[in-house]
Structure formats: structure tokens, C-alpha cells
CHARMM-style PDB file with segment names, atoms N, HN, CA, C and O in Angstrom:
ATOM      1  N   UNK     1     122.132  98.313 106.213  1.00  0.00      PROA
ATOM      2  CA  UNK     1     122.595  99.077 107.294  1.00  0.00      PROA
ATOM      3  C   UNK     1     122.391  98.846 108.598  1.00  0.00      PROA
ATOM      4  O   UNK     1     121.175  98.974 108.734  1.00  0.00      PROA
ATOM      5  N   UNK     2     122.851  98.587 109.617  1.00  0.00      PROA
ATOM      6  HN  UNK     2     123.839  98.482 109.507  1.00  0.00      PROA
ATOM      7  CA  UNK     2     122.423  98.115 110.835  1.00  0.00      PROA
ATOM      8  C   UNK     2     121.551  99.318 111.402  1.00  0.00      PROA
ATOM      9  O   UNK     2     121.647 100.465 110.967  1.00  0.00      PROA
ATOM     10  N   UNK     3     120.572  98.878 112.559  1.00  0.00      PROA
ATOM     11  HN  UNK     3     120.494  97.945 112.912  1.00  0.00      PROA
ATOM     12  CA  UNK     3     120.328 100.202 113.078  1.00  0.00      PROA
ATOM     13  C   UNK     3     121.319 100.459 114.455  1.00  0.00      PROA
ATOM     14  O   UNK     3     122.490 100.103 114.583  1.00  0.00      PROA
ATOM     15  N   UNK     4     120.534 101.131 115.358  1.00  0.00      PROA
ATOM     16  HN  UNK     4     119.582 101.419 115.254  1.00  0.00      PROA
ATOM     17  CA  UNK     4     121.847 101.592 116.275  1.00  0.00      PROA
ATOM     18  C   UNK     4     122.131 100.738 117.630  1.00  0.00      PROA
ATOM     19  O   UNK     4     123.280 100.540 118.024  1.00  0.00      PROA
ATOM     20  N   UNK     5     120.974 100.248 118.308  1.00  0.00      PROA
ATOM     21  HN  UNK     5     120.041 100.409 117.988  1.00  0.00      PROA
ATOM     22  CA  UNK     5     121.239  99.295 119.219  1.00  0.00      PROA
ATOM     23  C   UNK     5     121.293  98.080 119.061  1.00  0.00      PROA
ATOM     24  O   UNK     5     120.270  97.587 118.586  1.00  0.00      PROA
ATOM     25  N   UNK     6     122.252  97.289 119.321  1.00  0.00      PROA
ATOM     26  HN  UNK     6     123.083  97.689 119.707  1.00  0.00      PROA
ATOM     27  CA  UNK     6     122.867  95.646 119.261  1.00  0.00      PROA
ATOM     28  C   UNK     6     121.539  95.001 119.775  1.00  0.00      PROA
ATOM     29  O   UNK     6     121.016  94.056 119.185  1.00  0.00      PROA
ATOM     30  N   UNK     7     121.029  95.559 120.898  1.00  0.00      PROA
ATOM     31  HN  UNK     7     121.454  96.327 121.378  1.00  0.00      PROA
ATOM     32  CA  UNK     7     120.106  94.246 121.216  1.00  0.00      PROA
ATOM     33  C   UNK     7     118.762  94.451 120.482  1.00  0.00      PROA
ATOM     34  O   UNK     7     117.928  93.589 120.759  1.00  0.00      PROA
ATOM     35  N   UNK     8     118.395  95.331 119.671  1.00  0.00      PROA
ATOM     36  HN  UNK     8     119.072  96.032 119.446  1.00  0.00      PROA
ATOM     37  CA  UNK     8     117.330  95.426 119.060  1.00  0.00      PROA
ATOM     38  C   UNK     8     117.541  95.806 117.501  1.00  0.00      PROA
ATOM     39  O   UNK     8     116.905  96.699 116.939  1.00  0.00      PROA
ATOM     40  N   UNK     9     118.592  94.945 116.842  1.00  0.00      PROA
ATOM     41  HN  UNK     9     119.108  94.220 117.298  1.00  0.00      PROA
ATOM     42  CA  UNK     9     119.080  95.312 115.418  1.00  0.00      PROA
ATOM     43  C   UNK     9     118.054  94.756 114.469  1.00  0.00      PROA
ATOM     44  O   UNK     9     117.836  93.549 114.570  1.00  0.00      PROA
ATOM     45  N   UNK    10     117.423  95.400 113.613  1.00  0.00      PROA
ATOM     46  HN  UNK    10     117.600  96.381 113.530  1.00  0.00      PROA
ATOM     47  CA  UNK    10     116.711  95.131 112.266  1.00  0.00      PROA
ATOM     48  C   UNK    10     117.484  95.822 111.148  1.00  0.00      PROA
ATOM     49  O   UNK    10     117.774  97.016 111.227  1.00  0.00      PROA
ATOM     50  N   UNK    11     117.751  95.207 110.306  1.00  0.00      PROA
ATOM     51  HN  UNK    11     117.515  94.237 110.242  1.00  0.00      PROA
ATOM     52  CA  UNK    11     118.463  95.889 109.138  1.00  0.00      PROA
ATOM     53  C   UNK    11     117.349  96.494 108.139  1.00  0.00      PROA
ATOM     54  O   UNK    11     116.207  96.040 108.076  1.00  0.00      PROA
ATOM     55  N   UNK    12     117.780  97.486 107.429  1.00  0.00      PROA
ATOM     56  HN  UNK    12     118.708  97.855 107.480  1.00  0.00      PROA
ATOM     57  CA  UNK    12     116.750  98.207 106.818  1.00  0.00      PROA
ATOM     58  C   UNK    12     116.153  97.157 105.292  1.00  0.00      PROA
ATOM     59  O   UNK    12     115.171  97.349 104.576  1.00  0.00      PROA
ATOM     60  N   UNK    13     117.042  96.233 105.238  1.00  0.00      PROA
ATOM     61  HN  UNK    13     117.840  96.077 105.820  1.00  0.00      PROA
ATOM     62  CA  UNK    13     116.526  95.117 104.341  1.00  0.00      PROA
ATOM     63  C   UNK    13     115.506  94.320 104.632  1.00  0.00      PROA
ATOM     64  O   UNK    13     114.489  94.066 103.987  1.00  0.00      PROA
ATOM     65  N   UNK    14     115.923  93.905 105.797  1.00  0.00      PROA
ATOM     66  HN  UNK    14     116.749  94.112 106.321  1.00  0.00      PROA
ATOM     67  CA  UNK    14     115.095  93.107 106.536  1.00  0.00      PROA
ATOM     68  C   UNK    14     113.298  93.558 106.934  1.00  0.00      PROA
ATOM     69  O   UNK    14     112.307  92.840 107.063  1.00  0.00      PROA
ATOM     70  N   UNK    15     113.484  95.072 107.040  1.00  0.00      PROA
ATOM     71  HN  UNK    15     114.290  95.656 106.935  1.00  0.00      PROA
ATOM     72  CA  UNK    15     112.366  95.741 107.216  1.00  0.00      PROA
ATOM     73  C   UNK    15     111.619  95.602 106.155  1.00  0.00      PROA
ATOM     74  O   UNK    15     110.486  95.119 106.180  1.00  0.00      PROA
ATOM     75  N   UNK    16     112.361  96.127 104.873  1.00  0.00      PROA
ATOM     76  HN  UNK    16     113.280  96.519 104.853  1.00  0.00      PROA
ATOM     77  CA  UNK    16     111.561  95.923 103.623  1.00  0.00      PROA
ATOM     78  C   UNK    16     110.890  94.582 103.130  1.00  0.00      PROA
ATOM     79  O   UNK    16     109.774  94.366 102.657  1.00  0.00      PROA
ATOM     80  N   UNK    17     111.816  93.868 103.369  1.00  0.00      PROA
ATOM     81  HN  UNK    17     112.722  94.044 103.753  1.00  0.00      PROA
ATOM     82  CA  UNK    17     111.168  92.168 102.965  1.00  0.00      PROA
ATOM     83  C   UNK    17     109.963  92.238 103.935  1.00  0.00      PROA
ATOM     84  O   UNK    17     108.849  92.185 103.413  1.00  0.00      PROA
ATOM     85  N   UNK    18     110.024  92.321 104.950  1.00  0.00      PROA
ATOM     86  HN  UNK    18     110.929  92.364 105.374  1.00  0.00      PROA
ATOM     87  CA  UNK    18     108.620  92.156 105.864  1.00  0.00      PROA
ATOM     88  C   UNK    18     107.534  92.916 105.094  1.00  0.00      PROA
ATOM     89  O   UNK    18     106.546  92.296 104.698  1.00  0.00      PROA
ATOM     90  N   UNK    19     107.695  94.477 104.817  1.00  0.00      PROA
ATOM     91  HN  UNK    19     108.497  94.980 105.138  1.00  0.00      PROA
ATOM     92  CA  UNK    19     106.632  95.107 104.156  1.00  0.00      PROA
ATOM     93  C   UNK    19     106.521  94.206 103.051  1.00  0.00      PROA
ATOM     94  O   UNK    19     105.369  93.774 103.008  1.00  0.00      PROA
ATOM     95  N   UNK    20     107.198  93.773 102.194  1.00  0.00      PROA
ATOM     96  HN  UNK    20     108.134  94.124 102.229  1.00  0.00      PROA
ATOM     97  CA  UNK    20     106.724  93.285 100.881  1.00  0.00      PROA
ATOM     98  C   UNK    20     106.147  92.027 101.086  1.00  0.00      PROA
ATOM     99  O   UNK    20     105.353  91.613 100.242  1.00  0.00      PROA
ATOM    100  N   UNK    21     106.413  91.358 102.059  1.00  0.00      PROA
ATOM    101  HN  UNK    21     107.059  91.694 102.745  1.00  0.00      PROA
ATOM    102  CA  UNK    21     105.573  89.818 102.196  1.00  0.00      PROA
ATOM    103  C   UNK    21     104.183  90.038 102.593  1.00  0.00      PROA
ATOM    104  O   UNK    21     103.344  89.240 102.176  1.00  0.00      PROA
ATOM    105  N   UNK    22     103.757  91.190 103.480  1.00  0.00      PROA
ATOM    106  HN  UNK    22     104.439  91.838 103.819  1.00  0.00      PROA
ATOM    107  CA  UNK    22     102.423  91.738 104.034  1.00  0.00      PROA
ATOM    108  C   UNK    22     101.789  92.561 103.212  1.00  0.00      PROA
ATOM    109  O   UNK    22     100.564  92.597 103.327  1.00  0.00      PROA
ATOM    110  N   UNK    23     102.433  93.420 102.191  1.00  0.00      PROA
ATOM    111  HN  UNK    23     103.428  93.391 102.098  1.00  0.00      PROA
ATOM    112  CA  UNK    23     101.658  94.335 101.512  1.00  0.00      PROA
ATOM    113  C   UNK    23     102.045  94.425 100.256  1.00  0.00      PROA
ATOM    114  O   UNK    23     101.731  95.416  99.597  1.00  0.00      PROA
ATOM    115  N   UNK    24     102.786  93.410  99.719  1.00  0.00      PROA
ATOM    116  HN  UNK    24     103.041  92.604 100.254  1.00  0.00      PROA
ATOM    117  CA  UNK    24     103.199  93.709  98.414  1.00  0.00      PROA
ATOM    118  C   UNK    24     104.370  94.312  97.834  1.00  0.00      PROA
ATOM    119  O   UNK    24     104.719  95.188  98.625  1.00  0.00      PROA
ATOM    120  N   UNK    25     105.284  94.277  96.682  1.00  0.00      PROA
ATOM    121  HN  UNK    25     105.001  93.565  96.040  1.00  0.00      PROA
ATOM    122  CA  UNK    25     105.948  94.871  96.459  1.00  0.00      PROA
ATOM    123  C   UNK    25     105.787  96.417  96.144  1.00  0.00      PROA
ATOM    124  O   UNK    25     106.641  97.205  96.551  1.00  0.00      PROA
ATOM    125  N   UNK    26     104.853  96.781  95.527  1.00  0.00      PROA
ATOM    126  HN  UNK    26     104.160  96.141  95.197  1.00  0.00      PROA
ATOM    127  CA  UNK    26     104.162  98.097  95.004  1.00  0.00      PROA
ATOM    128  C   UNK    26     103.816  98.559  96.088  1.00  0.00      PROA
ATOM    129  O   UNK    26     104.442  99.490  96.595  1.00  0.00      PROA
ATOM    130  N   UNK    27     102.527  97.890  96.791  1.00  0.00      PROA
ATOM    131  HN  UNK    27     102.019  97.134  96.378  1.00  0.00      PROA
ATOM    132  CA  UNK    27     101.620  98.464  97.825  1.00  0.00      PROA
ATOM    133  C   UNK    27     102.462  98.798  98.872  1.00  0.00      PROA
ATOM    134  O   UNK    27     102.038  99.771  99.496  1.00  0.00      PROA
ATOM    135  N   UNK    28     103.811  98.209  99.412  1.00  0.00      PROA
ATOM    136  HN  UNK    28     104.155  97.419  98.904  1.00  0.00      PROA
ATOM    137  CA  UNK    28     104.221  98.398 100.474  1.00  0.00      PROA
ATOM    138  C   UNK    28     105.055  99.781 100.355  1.00  0.00      PROA
ATOM    139  O   UNK    28     105.516 100.340 101.351  1.00  0.00      PROA
ATOM    140  N   UNK    29     105.163 100.140  99.402  1.00  0.00      PROA
ATOM    141  HN  UNK    29     104.788  99.686  98.594  1.00  0.00      PROA
ATOM    142  CA  UNK    29     106.337 101.436  98.729  1.00  0.00      PROA
ATOM    143  C   UNK    29     105.111 102.750  99.027  1.00  0.00      PROA
ATOM    144  O   UNK    29     105.382 103.558  99.915  1.00  0.00      PROA
ATOM    145  N   UNK    30     104.084 102.871  98.426  1.00  0.00      PROA
ATOM    146  HN  UNK    30     103.864 102.215  97.704  1.00  0.00      PROA
ATOM    147  CA  UNK    30     102.394 103.473  98.730  1.00  0.00      PROA
ATOM    148  C   UNK    30     102.319 103.521 100.031  1.00  0.00      PROA
ATOM    149  O   UNK    30     102.317 104.626 100.573  1.00  0.00      PROA
ATOM    150  N   UNK    31     102.252 102.493 100.699  1.00  0.00      PROA
ATOM    151  HN  UNK    31     102.254 101.596 100.258  1.00  0.00      PROA
ATOM    152  CA  UNK    31     101.679 102.399 102.030  1.00  0.00      PROA
ATOM    153  C   UNK    31     102.674 103.403 103.199  1.00  0.00      PROA
ATOM    154  O   UNK    31     102.358 104.142 104.131  1.00  0.00      PROA
ATOM    155  N   UNK    32     104.007 102.983 102.591  1.00  0.00      PROA
ATOM    156  HN  UNK    32     104.264 102.383 101.834  1.00  0.00      PROA
ATOM    157  CA  UNK    32     105.003 103.872 103.343  1.00  0.00      PROA
ATOM    158  C   UNK    32     105.016 105.073 103.202  1.00  0.00      PROA
ATOM    159  O   UNK    32     105.469 105.744 104.129  1.00  0.00      PROA
ATOM    160  N   UNK    33     104.636 105.586 102.270  1.00  0.00      PROA
ATOM    161  HN  UNK    33     104.268 105.041 101.517  1.00  0.00      PROA
ATOM    162  CA  UNK    33     105.078 106.986 101.843  1.00  0.00      PROA
ATOM    163  C   UNK    33     103.581 107.691 102.258  1.00  0.00      PROA
ATOM    164  O   UNK    33     103.486 108.879 102.565  1.00  0.00      PROA
ATOM    165  N   UNK    34     102.449 106.761 102.213  1.00  0.00      PROA
ATOM    166  HN  UNK    34     102.526 105.796 101.963  1.00  0.00      PROA
ATOM    167  CA  UNK    34     101.281 107.752 102.620  1.00  0.00      PROA
ATOM    168  C   UNK    34     100.638 107.411 104.104  1.00  0.00      PROA
ATOM    169  O   UNK    34      99.789 108.106 104.663  1.00  0.00      PROA
ATOM    170  N   UNK    35     101.044 106.567 104.466  1.00  0.00      PROA
ATOM    171  HN  UNK    35     101.734 106.003 104.012  1.00  0.00      PROA
ATOM    172  CA  UNK    35     100.250 105.997 106.022  1.00  0.00      PROA
ATOM    173  C   UNK    35     100.568 106.634 107.370  1.00  0.00      PROA
ATOM    174  O   UNK    35     101.417 105.938 107.926  1.00  0.00      PROA
ATOM    175  N   UNK    36     100.299 107.443 107.943  1.00  0.00      PROA
ATOM    176  HN  UNK    36      99.609 108.008 107.491  1.00  0.00      PROA
ATOM    177  CA  UNK    36     100.727 108.342 108.922  1.00  0.00      PROA
ATOM    178  C   UNK    36     100.578 107.451 110.260  1.00  0.00      PROA
ATOM    179  O   UNK    36      99.465 106.938 110.382  1.00  0.00      PROA
ATOM    180  N   UNK    37     101.396 107.213 111.160  1.00  0.00      PROA
ATOM    181  HN  UNK    37     102.300 107.630 111.061  1.00  0.00      PROA
ATOM    182  CA  UNK    37     101.363 106.297 112.332  1.00  0.00      PROA
ATOM    183  C   UNK    37     101.583 107.126 113.337  1.00  0.00      PROA
ATOM    184  O   UNK    37     102.544 107.895 113.369  1.00  0.00      PROA
ATOM    185  N   UNK    38     100.543 107.013 114.400  1.00  0.00      PROA
ATOM    186  HN  UNK    38      99.762 106.388 114.374  1.00  0.00      PROA
ATOM    187  CA  UNK    38     100.652 107.956 115.556  1.00  0.00      PROA
ATOM    188  C   UNK    38     101.702 107.232 116.455  1.00  0.00      PROA
ATOM    189  O   UNK    38     102.090 107.932 117.391  1.00  0.00      PROA
ATOM    190  N   UNK    39     102.245 105.988 116.379  1.00  0.00      PROA
ATOM    191  HN  UNK    39     101.930 105.419 115.619  1.00  0.00      PROA
ATOM    192  CA  UNK    39     103.198 105.599 116.919  1.00  0.00      PROA
ATOM    193  C   UNK    39     104.611 106.207 117.027  1.00  0.00      PROA
ATOM    194  O   UNK    39     105.401 106.273 117.969  1.00  0.00      PROA
ATOM    195  N   UNK    40     104.676 106.693 115.557  1.00  0.00      PROA
ATOM    196  HN  UNK    40     104.034 106.640 114.791  1.00  0.00      PROA
ATOM    197  CA  UNK    40     105.833 107.569 115.184  1.00  0.00      PROA
ATOM    198  C   UNK    40     105.512 109.151 114.819  1.00  0.00      PROA
ATOM    199  O   UNK    40     105.807 109.698 113.757  1.00  0.00      PROA
ATOM    200  N   UNK    41     104.907 109.697 115.834  1.00  0.00      PROA
ATOM    201  HN  UNK    41     104.667 109.253 116.697  1.00  0.00      PROA
ATOM    202  CA  UNK    41     104.555 110.999 115.834  1.00  0.00      PROA
ATOM    203  C   UNK    41     103.899 111.389 114.611  1.00  0.00      PROA
ATOM    204  O   UNK    41     104.301 112.368 113.982  1.00  0.00      PROA
ATOM    205  N   UNK    42     102.586 110.462 114.096  1.00  0.00      PROA
ATOM    206  HN  UNK    42     102.259 109.666 114.606  1.00  0.00      PROA
ATOM    207  CA  UNK    42     102.246 110.581 112.927  1.00  0.00      PROA
ATOM    208  C   UNK    42     103.056 111.033 111.851  1.00  0.00      PROA
ATOM    209  O   UNK    42     102.879 112.071 111.213  1.00  0.00      PROA
ATOM    210  N   UNK    43     103.882 110.262 111.699  1.00  0.00      PROA
ATOM    211  HN  UNK    43     104.026 109.419 112.216  1.00  0.00      PROA
ATOM    212  CA  UNK    43     104.749 110.301 110.456  1.00  0.00      PROA
ATOM    213  C   UNK    43     104.713 109.186 109.512  1.00  0.00      PROA
ATOM    214  O   UNK    43     104.192 108.218 110.066  1.00  0.00      PROA
ATOM    215  N   UNK    44     105.036 108.948 108.379  1.00  0.00      PROA
ATOM    216  HN  UNK    44     105.459 109.735 107.928  1.00  0.00      PROA
ATOM    217  CA  UNK    44     104.960 107.734 107.610  1.00  0.00      PROA
ATOM    218  C   UNK    44     106.170 106.907 107.839  1.00  0.00      PROA
ATOM    219  O   UNK    44     106.869 107.234 108.798  1.00  0.00      PROA
ATOM    220  N   UNK    45     106.468 106.080 107.254  1.00  0.00      PROA
ATOM    221  HN  UNK    45     105.900 105.815 106.475  1.00  0.00      PROA
ATOM    222  CA  UNK    45     107.632 105.255 107.305  1.00  0.00      PROA
ATOM    223  C   UNK    45     108.624 105.627 106.983  1.00  0.00      PROA
ATOM    224  O   UNK    45     109.703 105.544 107.569  1.00  0.00      PROA
ATOM    225  N   UNK    46     108.297 106.217 105.725  1.00  0.00      PROA
ATOM    226  HN  UNK    46     107.420 106.284 105.249  1.00  0.00      PROA
ATOM    227  CA  UNK    46     109.564 107.000 104.928  1.00  0.00      PROA
ATOM    228  C   UNK    46     110.117 108.224 106.083  1.00  0.00      PROA
ATOM    229  O   UNK    46     111.270 108.381 106.485  1.00  0.00      PROA
ATOM    230  N   UNK    47     108.982 108.945 106.421  1.00  0.00      PROA
ATOM    231  HN  UNK    47     108.046 108.817 106.094  1.00  0.00      PROA
ATOM    232  CA  UNK    47     109.377 109.970 107.308  1.00  0.00      PROA
ATOM    233  C   UNK    47     110.376 109.696 108.547  1.00  0.00      PROA
ATOM    234  O   UNK    47     111.368 110.372 108.819  1.00  0.00      PROA
ATOM    235  N   UNK    48     109.893 108.533 109.258  1.00  0.00      PROA
ATOM    236  HN  UNK    48     109.087 107.984 109.037  1.00  0.00      PROA
ATOM    237  CA  UNK    48     110.071 108.077 110.129  1.00  0.00      PROA
ATOM    238  C   UNK    48     111.832 107.634 110.000  1.00  0.00      PROA
ATOM    239  O   UNK    48     112.621 107.858 110.918  1.00  0.00      PROA
ATOM    240  N   UNK    49     112.192 107.041 108.810  1.00  0.00      PROA
ATOM    241  HN  UNK    49     111.552 106.859 108.063  1.00  0.00      PROA
ATOM    242  CA  UNK    49     113.211 106.635 108.439  1.00  0.00      PROA
ATOM    243  C   UNK    49     114.181 107.488 108.283  1.00  0.00      PROA
ATOM    244  O   UNK    49     115.323 107.376 108.730  1.00  0.00      PROA
ATOM    245  N   UNK    50     113.582 108.682 107.406  1.00  0.00      PROA
ATOM    246  HN  UNK    50     112.655 108.773 107.042  1.00  0.00      PROA
ATOM    247  CA  UNK    50     114.609 109.890 107.355  1.00  0.00      PROA
ATOM    248  C   UNK    50     114.884 110.813 108.562  1.00  0.00      PROA
ATOM    249  O   UNK    50     115.725 111.710 108.508  1.00  0.00      PROA
ATOM    250  N   UNK    51     114.114 110.544 109.683  1.00  0.00      PROA
ATOM    251  HN  UNK    51     113.430 109.815 109.726  1.00  0.00      PROA
ATOM    252  CA  UNK    51     114.277 111.181 110.727  1.00  0.00      PROA
ATOM    253  C   UNK    51     115.221 110.248 111.754  1.00  0.00      PROA
ATOM    254  O   UNK    51     115.548 110.516 112.910  1.00  0.00      PROA
ATOM    255  N   UNK    52     115.511 109.209 111.050  1.00  0.00      PROA
ATOM    256  HN  UNK    52     115.246 108.992 110.111  1.00  0.00      PROA
ATOM    257  CA  UNK    52     116.616 108.387 111.973  1.00  0.00      PROA
ATOM    258  C   UNK    52     115.855 107.384 112.984  1.00  0.00      PROA
ATOM    259  O   UNK    52     116.500 106.671 113.753  1.00  0.00      PROA
ATOM    260  N   UNK    53     114.772 107.376 112.947  1.00  0.00      PROA
ATOM    261  HN  UNK    53     114.249 107.955 112.322  1.00  0.00      PROA
ATOM    262  CA  UNK    53     114.213 106.255 113.705  1.00  0.00      PROA
ATOM    263  C   UNK    53     114.563 104.735 113.246  1.00  0.00      PROA
ATOM    264  O   UNK    53     114.572 104.488 112.040  1.00  0.00      PROA
ATOM    265  N   UNK    54     114.844 103.735 114.171  1.00  0.00      PROA
ATOM    266  HN  UNK    54     114.837 103.936 115.150  1.00  0.00      PROA
ATOM    267  CA  UNK    54     115.382 102.737 113.800  1.00  0.00      PROA
ATOM    268  C   UNK    54     114.102 101.819 113.257  1.00  0.00      PROA
ATOM    269  O   UNK    54     112.891 101.951 113.429  1.00  0.00      PROA
ATOM    270  N   UNK    55     114.707 101.057 112.696  1.00  0.00      PROA
ATOM    271  HN  UNK    55     115.691 100.949 112.557  1.00  0.00      PROA
ATOM    272  CA  UNK    55     113.847 100.131 111.919  1.00  0.00      PROA
ATOM    273  C   UNK    55     112.905  99.371 112.777  1.00  0.00      PROA
ATOM    274  O   UNK    55     111.762  99.160 112.374  1.00  0.00      PROA
ATOM    275  N   UNK    56     113.385  98.868 114.148  1.00  0.00      PROA
ATOM    276  HN  UNK    56     114.314  99.040 114.475  1.00  0.00      PROA
ATOM    277  CA  UNK    56     112.548  97.928 114.700  1.00  0.00      PROA
ATOM    278  C   UNK    56     111.545  98.612 115.194  1.00  0.00      PROA
ATOM    279  O   UNK    56     110.408  98.149 115.289  1.00  0.00      PROA
ATOM    280  N   UNK    57     111.879  99.761 115.548  1.00  0.00      PROA
ATOM    281  HN  UNK    57     112.802 100.137 115.472  1.00  0.00      PROA
ATOM    282  CA  UNK    57     110.761 100.843 116.091  1.00  0.00      PROA
ATOM    283  C   UNK    57     109.648 101.105 115.078  1.00  0.00      PROA
ATOM    284  O   UNK    57     108.436 100.972 115.250  1.00  0.00      PROA
ATOM    285  N   UNK    58     110.221 101.454 114.129  1.00  0.00      PROA
ATOM    286  HN  UNK    58     111.206 101.563 113.990  1.00  0.00      PROA
ATOM    287  CA  UNK    58     109.234 101.663 112.757  1.00  0.00      PROA
ATOM    288  C   UNK    58     108.503 100.435 112.446  1.00  0.00      PROA
ATOM    289  O   UNK    58     107.327 100.639 112.146  1.00  0.00      PROA
ATOM    290  N   UNK    59     108.901  99.159 112.436  1.00  0.00      PROA
ATOM    291  HN  UNK    59     109.857  98.993 112.679  1.00  0.00      PROA
ATOM    292  CA  UNK    59     108.151  97.882 112.261  1.00  0.00      PROA
ATOM    293  C   UNK    59     107.408  97.741 113.142  1.00  0.00      PROA
ATOM    294  O   UNK    59     106.253  97.576 112.749  1.00  0.00      PROA
ATOM    295  N   UNK    60     107.616  97.720 114.868  1.00  0.00      PROA
ATOM    296  HN  UNK    60     108.554  97.854 115.188  1.00  0.00      PROA
ATOM    297  CA  UNK    60     106.598  97.445 115.542  1.00  0.00      PROA
ATOM    298  C   UNK    60     105.339  98.554 115.508  1.00  0.00      PROA
ATOM    299  O   UNK    60     104.236  98.247 115.963  1.00  0.00      PROA
ATOM    300  N   UNK    61     105.567  99.662 115.018  1.00  0.00      PROA
ATOM    301  HN  UNK    61     106.462  99.911 114.649  1.00  0.00      PROA
ATOM    302  CA  UNK    61     104.386 100.678 114.703  1.00  0.00      PROA
ATOM    303  C   UNK    61     103.632 100.142 113.766  1.00  0.00      PROA
ATOM    304  O   UNK    61     102.414 100.120 113.944  1.00  0.00      PROA
ATOM    305  N   UNK    62     104.396  99.421 112.176  1.00  0.00      PROA
ATOM    306  HN  UNK    62     105.385  99.439 112.031  1.00  0.00      PROA
ATOM    307  CA  UNK    62     103.672  98.808 111.417  1.00  0.00      PROA
ATOM    308  C   UNK    62     102.694  97.797 111.622  1.00  0.00      PROA
ATOM    309  O   UNK    62     101.530  97.804 111.221  1.00  0.00      PROA
ATOM    310  N   UNK    63     103.474  96.645 112.501  1.00  0.00      PROA
ATOM    311  HN  UNK    63     104.420  96.639 112.826  1.00  0.00      PROA
ATOM    312  CA  UNK    63     102.886  95.409 112.893  1.00  0.00      PROA
ATOM    313  C   UNK    63     101.569  96.065 113.612  1.00  0.00      PROA
ATOM    314  O   UNK    63     100.448  95.706 113.250  1.00  0.00      PROA
ATOM    315  N   UNK    64     101.715  96.864 114.457  1.00  0.00      PROA
ATOM    316  HN  UNK    64     102.626  97.155 114.751  1.00  0.00      PROA
ATOM    317  CA  UNK    64     100.286  97.328 115.208  1.00  0.00      PROA
ATOM    318  C   UNK    64      99.471  97.693 114.116  1.00  0.00      PROA
ATOM    319  O   UNK    64      98.388  97.119 114.005  1.00  0.00      PROA
ATOM    320  N   UNK    65      99.803  98.548 113.288  1.00  0.00      PROA
ATOM    321  HN  UNK    65     100.683  99.015 113.378  1.00  0.00      PROA
ATOM    322  CA  UNK    65      98.696  99.250 112.315  1.00  0.00      PROA
ATOM    323  C   UNK    65      98.162  98.153 111.505  1.00  0.00      PROA
ATOM    324  O   UNK    65      96.968  98.245 111.222  1.00  0.00      PROA
ATOM    325  N   UNK    66      98.827  97.099 111.061  1.00  0.00      PROA
ATOM    326  HN  UNK    66      99.797  97.024 111.291  1.00  0.00      PROA
ATOM    327  CA  UNK    66      98.669  96.186 110.207  1.00  0.00      PROA
ATOM    328  C   UNK    66      97.780  94.931 110.999  1.00  0.00      PROA
ATOM    329  O   UNK    66      97.096  94.133 110.357  1.00  0.00      PROA
ATOM    330  N   UNK    67      97.909  94.894 112.516  1.00  0.00      PROA
ATOM    331  HN  UNK    67      98.465  95.541 113.037  1.00  0.00      PROA
ATOM    332  CA  UNK    67      97.033  94.321 113.215  1.00  0.00      PROA
ATOM    333  C   UNK    67      97.570  92.468 112.699  1.00  0.00      PROA
ATOM    334  O   UNK    67      96.854  91.485 112.510  1.00  0.00      PROA
ATOM    335  N   UNK    68      98.827  92.592 112.625  1.00  0.00      PROA
ATOM    336  HN  UNK    68      99.409  93.390 112.778  1.00  0.00      PROA
ATOM    337  CA  UNK    68      99.642  91.264 112.119  1.00  0.00      PROA
ATOM    338  C   UNK    68      99.660  90.504 113.280  1.00  0.00      PROA
ATOM    339  O   UNK    68      99.410  91.126 114.312  1.00  0.00      PROA
ATOM    340  N   UNK    69      99.945  89.053 113.393  1.00  0.00      PROA
ATOM    341  HN  UNK    69     100.149  88.548 112.554  1.00  0.00      PROA
ATOM    342  CA  UNK    69     100.047  88.158 114.403  1.00  0.00      PROA
ATOM    343  C   UNK    69     101.324  88.228 115.228  1.00  0.00      PROA
ATOM    344  O   UNK    69     102.298  88.759 114.694  1.00  0.00      PROA
ATOM    345  N   UNK    70     101.407  87.882 116.134  1.00  0.00      PROA
ATOM    346  HN  UNK    70     100.616  87.450 116.568  1.00  0.00      PROA
ATOM    347  CA  UNK    70     102.298  88.071 117.329  1.00  0.00      PROA
ATOM    348  C   UNK    70     103.684  87.677 116.911  1.00  0.00      PROA
ATOM    349  O   UNK    70     104.739  88.220 117.238  1.00  0.00      PROA
ATOM    350  N   UNK    71     103.474  86.493 116.022  1.00  0.00      PROA
ATOM    351  HN  UNK    71     102.617  86.051 115.756  1.00  0.00      PROA
ATOM    352  CA  UNK    71     104.600  85.789 115.269  1.00  0.00      PROA
ATOM    353  C   UNK    71     105.592  86.711 114.673  1.00  0.00      PROA
ATOM    354  O   UNK    71     106.811  86.568 114.774  1.00  0.00      PROA
ATOM    355  N   UNK    72     105.003  87.641 114.062  1.00  0.00      PROA
ATOM    356  HN  UNK    72     104.013  87.756 113.980  1.00  0.00      PROA
ATOM    357  CA  UNK    72     105.544  88.735 113.091  1.00  0.00      PROA
ATOM    358  C   UNK    72     106.202  89.726 113.678  1.00  0.00      PROA
ATOM    359  O   UNK    72     106.963  90.441 113.026  1.00  0.00      PROA
ATOM    360  N   UNK    73     105.994  89.898 114.990  1.00  0.00      PROA
ATOM    361  HN  UNK    73     105.376  89.317 115.520  1.00  0.00      PROA
ATOM    362  CA  UNK    73     106.814  90.813 115.905  1.00  0.00      PROA
ATOM    363  C   UNK    73     107.995  90.950 115.907  1.00  0.00      PROA
ATOM    364  OT1 UNK    73     108.526  91.726 116.703  1.00  0.00      PROA
TER     365      UNK     73
END
């Protein structure tokens, strides 16, 4: 399911694929449910998705929190 704006589309499947790549299949789910991100209003990834925040915005917050290289943005 694509996000809202065509210029910044990231599918939820792509988001979770990136999460699994960087955190592993199990820990990515734990991290998403337990790690609050200030960039998302102190929400977890799961809470941000439930609130309707687009995946690209959520990914950028995760990218920053994990201090991933610019190529992964």
C-alpha cells in the first residue's frame, strides 16, 4: 500500500524490508514496537503507522536514530 504523496512514496513492504535488513527479522519488530522516536512525536514506529504517518517520514526518523549511512536514506 503506497503512502499519500506521489513524490515521496515508500511502500510499507519496502519500509519493513529495510528494517529487516538493518535490524534482522525479529529485532526489527521488537524495535518498532518499543523504541520511541522524538521525530515522530515520541511515538514508536508501530504507533506512527497506526496514526497514519507516511512510511517515508517514519523511515527518515529510523534512519536518523540508527545513524545509518546517507546511501540508506
